[in-house]
Jmol script that loads the backbone (N, CA, C; Angstrom):
load data "model"
ATOM      1  N   ARG A   1    -159.062  24.270 -53.528  1.00  0.00           N
ATOM      2  CA  ARG A   1    -160.065  24.192 -54.576  1.00  0.00           C
ATOM      3  C   ARG A   1    -159.426  24.289 -55.949  1.00  0.00           C
ATOM      4  N   LEU A   2    -158.347  25.027 -56.042  1.00  0.00           N
ATOM      5  CA  LEU A   2    -157.677  25.159 -57.334  1.00  0.00           C
ATOM      6  C   LEU A   2    -157.152  23.817 -57.818  1.00  0.00           C
ATOM      7  N   VAL A   3    -156.588  23.040 -56.897  1.00  0.00           N
ATOM      8  CA  VAL A   3    -156.053  21.727 -57.266  1.00  0.00           C
ATOM      9  C   VAL A   3    -157.186  20.818 -57.728  1.00  0.00           C
ATOM     10  N   ARG A   4    -158.290  20.811 -56.999  1.00  0.00           N
ATOM     11  CA  ARG A   4    -159.422  19.948 -57.351  1.00  0.00           C
ATOM     12  C   ARG A   4    -159.892  20.223 -58.777  1.00  0.00           C
ATOM     13  N   ASP A   5    -159.883  21.471 -59.190  1.00  0.00           N
ATOM     14  CA  ASP A   5    -160.323  21.823 -60.544  1.00  0.00           C
ATOM     15  C   ASP A   5    -159.373  21.306 -61.621  1.00  0.00           C
ATOM     16  N   LEU A   6    -158.133  21.014 -61.235  1.00  0.00           N
ATOM     17  CA  LEU A   6    -157.125  20.596 -62.203  1.00  0.00           C
ATOM     18  C   LEU A   6    -156.968  19.086 -62.328  1.00  0.00           C
ATOM     19  N   ILE A   7    -157.465  18.336 -61.345  1.00  0.00           N
ATOM     20  CA  ILE A   7    -157.227  16.894 -61.348  1.00  0.00           C
ATOM     21  C   ILE A   7    -158.537  16.113 -61.305  1.00  0.00           C
ATOM     22  N   ASP A   8    -158.429  14.850 -61.702  1.00  0.00           N
ATOM     23  CA  ASP A   8    -159.591  13.962 -61.745  1.00  0.00           C
ATOM     24  C   ASP A   8    -159.356  12.699 -60.921  1.00  0.00           C
ATOM     25  N   ILE A   9    -158.480  12.785 -59.932  1.00  0.00           N
ATOM     26  CA  ILE A   9    -158.153  11.650 -59.074  1.00  0.00           C
ATOM     27  C   ILE A   9    -158.477  12.027 -57.629  1.00  0.00           C
ATOM     28  N   PRO A  10    -158.512  11.044 -56.718  1.00  0.00           N
ATOM     29  CA  PRO A  10    -158.782  11.380 -55.320  1.00  0.00           C
ATOM     30  C   PRO A  10    -157.774  12.402 -54.786  1.00  0.00           C
ATOM     31  N   LEU A  11    -158.278  13.333 -53.997  1.00  0.00           N
ATOM     32  CA  LEU A  11    -157.452  14.381 -53.407  1.00  0.00           C
ATOM     33  C   LEU A  11    -157.522  14.248 -51.893  1.00  0.00           C
ATOM     34  N   VAL A  12    -156.350  14.145 -51.247  1.00  0.00           N
ATOM     35  CA  VAL A  12    -156.277  13.975 -49.803  1.00  0.00           C
ATOM     36  C   VAL A  12    -155.609  15.197 -49.187  1.00  0.00           C
ATOM     37  N   ALA A  13    -156.285  15.805 -48.221  1.00  0.00           N
ATOM     38  CA  ALA A  13    -155.724  16.953 -47.503  1.00  0.00           C
ATOM     39  C   ALA A  13    -154.713  16.440 -46.486  1.00  0.00           C
ATOM     40  N   SER A  14    -153.587  17.118 -46.378  1.00  0.00           N
ATOM     41  CA  SER A  14    -152.531  16.678 -45.475  1.00  0.00           C
ATOM     42  C   SER A  14    -151.850  17.867 -44.827  1.00  0.00           C
ATOM     43  N   GLY A  15    -151.740  17.811 -43.508  1.00  0.00           N
ATOM     44  CA  GLY A  15    -150.963  18.809 -42.785  1.00  0.00           C
ATOM     45  C   GLY A  15    -151.772  19.967 -42.246  1.00  0.00           C
ATOM     46  N   GLY A  16    -151.341  20.455 -41.100  1.00  0.00           N
ATOM     47  CA  GLY A  16    -151.918  21.654 -40.524  1.00  0.00           C
ATOM     48  C   GLY A  16    -153.042  21.442 -39.535  1.00  0.00           C
ATOM     49  N   ALA A  17    -153.520  20.225 -39.392  1.00  0.00           N
ATOM     50  CA  ALA A  17    -154.624  19.985 -38.455  1.00  0.00           C
ATOM     51  C   ALA A  17    -154.107  20.000 -37.023  1.00  0.00           C
ATOM     52  N   GLY A  18    -154.780  20.791 -36.196  1.00  0.00           N
ATOM     53  CA  GLY A  18    -154.412  20.855 -34.789  1.00  0.00           C
ATOM     54  C   GLY A  18    -155.604  20.670 -33.876  1.00  0.00           C
ATOM     55  N   ALA A  19    -156.792  20.554 -34.488  1.00  0.00           N
ATOM     56  CA  ALA A  19    -158.029  20.382 -33.722  1.00  0.00           C
ATOM     57  C   ALA A  19    -159.036  19.629 -34.583  1.00  0.00           C
ATOM     58  N   VAL A  20    -160.003  19.019 -33.932  1.00  0.00           N
ATOM     59  CA  VAL A  20    -161.038  18.272 -34.650  1.00  0.00           C
ATOM     60  C   VAL A  20    -161.728  19.163 -35.677  1.00  0.00           C
ATOM     61  N   GLU A  21    -161.947  20.418 -35.325  1.00  0.00           N
ATOM     62  CA  GLU A  21    -162.639  21.344 -36.219  1.00  0.00           C
ATOM     63  C   GLU A  21    -161.907  21.511 -37.544  1.00  0.00           C
ATOM     64  N   HIS A  22    -160.602  21.366 -37.535  1.00  0.00           N
ATOM     65  CA  HIS A  22    -159.842  21.503 -38.776  1.00  0.00           C
ATOM     66  C   HIS A  22    -160.216  20.398 -39.761  1.00  0.00           C
ATOM     67  N   PHE A  23    -160.510  19.218 -39.248  1.00  0.00           N
ATOM     68  CA  PHE A  23    -160.919  18.117 -40.119  1.00  0.00           C
ATOM     69  C   PHE A  23    -162.312  18.369 -40.683  1.00  0.00           C
ATOM     70  N   THR A  24    -163.237  18.761 -39.829  1.00  0.00           N
ATOM     71  CA  THR A  24    -164.585  19.024 -40.335  1.00  0.00           C
ATOM     72  C   THR A  24    -164.566  20.191 -41.317  1.00  0.00           C
ATOM     73  N   ASP A  25    -163.750  21.190 -41.050  1.00  0.00           N
ATOM     74  CA  ASP A  25    -163.644  22.341 -41.964  1.00  0.00           C
ATOM     75  C   ASP A  25    -163.159  21.926 -43.351  1.00  0.00           C
ATOM     76  N   VAL A  26    -162.142  21.071 -43.408  1.00  0.00           N
ATOM     77  CA  VAL A  26    -161.589  20.697 -44.714  1.00  0.00           C
ATOM     78  C   VAL A  26    -162.625  19.935 -45.537  1.00  0.00           C
ATOM     79  N   PHE A  27    -163.436  19.118 -44.880  1.00  0.00           N
ATOM     80  CA  PHE A  27    -164.479  18.399 -45.618  1.00  0.00           C
ATOM     81  C   PHE A  27    -165.641  19.318 -45.987  1.00  0.00           C
ATOM     82  N   ASP A  28    -165.910  20.306 -45.148  1.00  0.00           N
ATOM     83  CA  ASP A  28    -167.008  21.239 -45.422  1.00  0.00           C
ATOM     84  C   ASP A  28    -166.664  22.255 -46.505  1.00  0.00           C
ATOM     85  N   HIS A  29    -165.405  22.663 -46.583  1.00  0.00           N
ATOM     86  CA  HIS A  29    -165.035  23.778 -47.455  1.00  0.00           C
ATOM     87  C   HIS A  29    -164.203  23.391 -48.674  1.00  0.00           C
ATOM     88  N   CYS A  30    -163.726  22.161 -48.707  1.00  0.00           N
ATOM     89  CA  CYS A  30    -162.891  21.721 -49.834  1.00  0.00           C
ATOM     90  C   CYS A  30    -163.455  20.411 -50.374  1.00  0.00           C
ATOM     91  N   ASP A  31    -163.290  20.186 -51.626  1.00  0.00           N
ATOM     92  CA  ASP A  31    -163.792  18.961 -52.249  1.00  0.00           C
ATOM     93  C   ASP A  31    -162.700  17.897 -52.208  1.00  0.00           C
ATOM     94  N   VAL A  32    -162.414  17.395 -50.992  1.00  0.00           N
ATOM     95  CA  VAL A  32    -161.366  16.393 -50.831  1.00  0.00           C
ATOM     96  C   VAL A  32    -161.985  15.010 -50.642  1.00  0.00           C
ATOM     97  N   SER A  33    -161.205  14.000 -50.990  1.00  0.00           N
ATOM     98  CA  SER A  33    -161.639  12.618 -50.828  1.00  0.00           C
ATOM     99  C   SER A  33    -161.308  12.091 -49.441  1.00  0.00           C
ATOM    100  N   GLY A  34    -160.321  12.710 -48.801  1.00  0.00           N
ATOM    101  CA  GLY A  34    -159.894  12.272 -47.483  1.00  0.00           C
ATOM    102  C   GLY A  34    -158.994  13.296 -46.839  1.00  0.00           C
ATOM    103  N   ALA A  35    -158.652  13.013 -45.588  1.00  0.00           N
ATOM    104  CA  ALA A  35    -157.734  13.877 -44.851  1.00  0.00           C
ATOM    105  C   ALA A  35    -156.846  12.983 -44.002  1.00  0.00           C
ATOM    106  N   LEU A  36    -155.611  13.412 -43.815  1.00  0.00           N
ATOM    107  CA  LEU A  36    -154.708  12.616 -42.999  1.00  0.00           C
ATOM    108  C   LEU A  36    -153.965  13.503 -42.019  1.00  0.00           C
ATOM    109  N   ALA A  37    -153.457  12.859 -40.988  1.00  0.00           N
ATOM    110  CA  ALA A  37    -152.679  13.556 -39.967  1.00  0.00           C
ATOM    111  C   ALA A  37    -151.859  12.523 -39.219  1.00  0.00           C
ATOM    112  N   ALA A  38    -150.880  12.981 -38.485  1.00  0.00           N
ATOM    113  CA  ALA A  38    -150.064  12.064 -37.698  1.00  0.00           C
ATOM    114  C   ALA A  38    -149.723  12.649 -36.335  1.00  0.00           C
ATOM    115  N   SER A  39    -149.077  13.803 -36.317  1.00  0.00           N
ATOM    116  CA  SER A  39    -148.556  14.336 -35.054  1.00  0.00           C
ATOM    117  C   SER A  39    -149.651  14.600 -34.025  1.00  0.00           C
ATOM    118  N   VAL A  40    -150.838  15.008 -34.460  1.00  0.00           N
ATOM    119  CA  VAL A  40    -151.912  15.256 -33.491  1.00  0.00           C
ATOM    120  C   VAL A  40    -152.348  13.966 -32.797  1.00  0.00           C
ATOM    121  N   PHE A  41    -152.125  12.835 -33.452  1.00  0.00           N
ATOM    122  CA  PHE A  41    -152.448  11.553 -32.834  1.00  0.00           C
ATOM    123  C   PHE A  41    -151.284  11.058 -31.978  1.00  0.00           C
ATOM    124  N   HIS A  42    -150.069  11.179 -32.488  1.00  0.00           N
ATOM    125  CA  HIS A  42    -148.897  10.743 -31.726  1.00  0.00           C
ATOM    126  C   HIS A  42    -148.733  11.545 -30.443  1.00  0.00           C
ATOM    127  N   LYS A  43    -149.019  12.835 -30.521  1.00  0.00           N
ATOM    128  CA  LYS A  43    -148.899  13.719 -29.347  1.00  0.00           C
ATOM    129  C   LYS A  43    -150.159  13.707 -28.487  1.00  0.00           C
ATOM    130  N   LYS A  44    -151.135  12.914 -28.898  1.00  0.00           N
ATOM    131  CA  LYS A  44    -152.404  12.751 -28.174  1.00  0.00           C
ATOM    132  C   LYS A  44    -153.163  14.066 -28.009  1.00  0.00           C
ATOM    133  N   ILE A  45    -153.032  14.937 -29.008  1.00  0.00           N
ATOM    134  CA  ILE A  45    -153.797  16.181 -29.046  1.00  0.00           C
ATOM    135  C   ILE A  45    -155.239  15.858 -29.427  1.00  0.00           C
ATOM    136  N   ILE A  46    -155.386  14.925 -30.353  1.00  0.00           N
ATOM    137  CA  ILE A  46    -156.700  14.440 -30.783  1.00  0.00           C
ATOM    138  C   ILE A  46    -156.703  12.925 -30.619  1.00  0.00           C
ATOM    139  N   HIS A  47    -157.775  12.407 -30.062  1.00  0.00           N
ATOM    140  CA  HIS A  47    -157.926  10.961 -29.933  1.00  0.00           C
ATOM    141  C   HIS A  47    -158.771  10.475 -31.111  1.00  0.00           C
ATOM    142  N   ILE A  48    -158.298   9.451 -31.780  1.00  0.00           N
ATOM    143  CA  ILE A  48    -158.940   8.967 -33.001  1.00  0.00           C
ATOM    144  C   ILE A  48    -160.428   8.646 -32.805  1.00  0.00           C
ATOM    145  N   PRO A  49    -160.811   7.938 -31.732  1.00  0.00           N
ATOM    146  CA  PRO A  49    -162.250   7.666 -31.566  1.00  0.00           C
ATOM    147  C   PRO A  49    -163.085   8.950 -31.459  1.00  0.00           C
ATOM    148  N   ASP A  50    -162.541   9.975 -30.806  1.00  0.00           N
ATOM    149  CA  ASP A  50    -163.257  11.253 -30.691  1.00  0.00           C
ATOM    150  C   ASP A  50    -163.405  11.913 -32.054  1.00  0.00           C
ATOM    151  N   LEU A  51    -162.343  11.888 -32.846  1.00  0.00           N
ATOM    152  CA  LEU A  51    -162.387  12.481 -34.178  1.00  0.00           C
ATOM    153  C   LEU A  51    -163.415  11.763 -35.049  1.00  0.00           C
ATOM    154  N   LYS A  52    -163.386  10.430 -35.033  1.00  0.00           N
ATOM    155  CA  LYS A  52    -164.335   9.665 -35.841  1.00  0.00           C
ATOM    156  C   LYS A  52    -165.772   9.956 -35.435  1.00  0.00           C
ATOM    157  N   ARG A  53    -166.015  10.036 -34.138  1.00  0.00           N
ATOM    158  CA  ARG A  53    -167.363  10.330 -33.651  1.00  0.00           C
ATOM    159  C   ARG A  53    -167.830  11.702 -34.135  1.00  0.00           C
ATOM    160  N   ASP A  54    -166.963  12.709 -33.998  1.00  0.00           N
ATOM    161  CA  ASP A  54    -167.332  14.067 -34.401  1.00  0.00           C
ATOM    162  C   ASP A  54    -167.550  14.169 -35.909  1.00  0.00           C
ATOM    163  N   LEU A  55    -166.730  13.475 -36.689  1.00  0.00           N
ATOM    164  CA  LEU A  55    -166.914  13.489 -38.140  1.00  0.00           C
ATOM    165  C   LEU A  55    -168.233  12.822 -38.520  1.00  0.00           C
ATOM    166  N   GLN A  56    -168.531  11.689 -37.897  1.00  0.00           N
ATOM    167  CA  GLN A  56    -169.796  11.002 -38.180  1.00  0.00           C
ATOM    168  C   GLN A  56    -170.981  11.881 -37.799  1.00  0.00           C
ATOM    169  N   THR A  57    -170.887  12.554 -36.665  1.00  0.00           N
ATOM    170  CA  THR A  57    -171.950  13.457 -36.224  1.00  0.00           C
ATOM    171  C   THR A  57    -172.164  14.581 -37.230  1.00  0.00           C
ATOM    172  N   ALA A  58    -171.075  15.019 -37.872  1.00  0.00           N
ATOM    173  CA  ALA A  58    -171.151  16.090 -38.873  1.00  0.00           C
ATOM    174  C   ALA A  58    -171.609  15.566 -40.236  1.00  0.00           C
ATOM    175  N   GLY A  59    -171.881  14.259 -40.322  1.00  0.00           N
ATOM    176  CA  GLY A  59    -172.359  13.685 -41.573  1.00  0.00           C
ATOM    177  C   GLY A  59    -171.259  13.332 -42.557  1.00  0.00           C
ATOM    178  N   ILE A  60    -170.035  13.225 -42.058  1.00  0.00           N
ATOM    179  CA  ILE A  60    -168.891  12.895 -42.908  1.00  0.00           C
ATOM    180  C   ILE A  60    -168.623  11.398 -42.790  1.00  0.00           C
ATOM    181  N   GLU A  61    -168.517  10.726 -43.924  1.00  0.00           N
ATOM    182  CA  GLU A  61    -168.291   9.282 -43.939  1.00  0.00           C
ATOM    183  C   GLU A  61    -166.928   8.957 -43.339  1.00  0.00           C
ATOM    184  N   VAL A  62    -166.923   7.968 -42.440  1.00  0.00           N
ATOM    185  CA  VAL A  62    -165.700   7.566 -41.742  1.00  0.00           C
ATOM    186  C   VAL A  62    -165.538   6.061 -41.882  1.00  0.00           C
ATOM    187  N   ARG A  63    -164.318   5.637 -42.148  1.00  0.00           N
ATOM    188  CA  ARG A  63    -164.039   4.197 -42.177  1.00  0.00           C
ATOM    189  C   ARG A  63    -163.844   3.704 -40.756  1.00  0.00           C
ATOM    190  N   ILE A  64    -164.259   2.467 -40.541  1.00  0.00           N
ATOM    191  CA  ILE A  64    -164.114   1.872 -39.206  1.00  0.00           C
ATOM    192  C   ILE A  64    -162.697   1.405 -39.010  1.00  0.00           C
TER     193      ILE A  64
END
end "model"
wireframe off; spacefill off
backbone 0.3
color backbone group
C-alpha cells in the first residue's frame, strides 16, 4: 500500500504466491493492477484455468 500511495502508474504484485488464495488476497487487500507468478505454474502447483476460474468467481477481472 505504501508503494501505491507514491506512484501513479500500474502496480503489479510479483512473487510469493504459493496458492490460489494468495492471488485473491493480493487483489482484495492491495490496490494492484495485476499479479504475476511463474514457478507455481511451472511446478504445476496451481493450474492456470483453476486460478482464472477462482479469480472470476471472486469478482476479479481476468484476461482470457
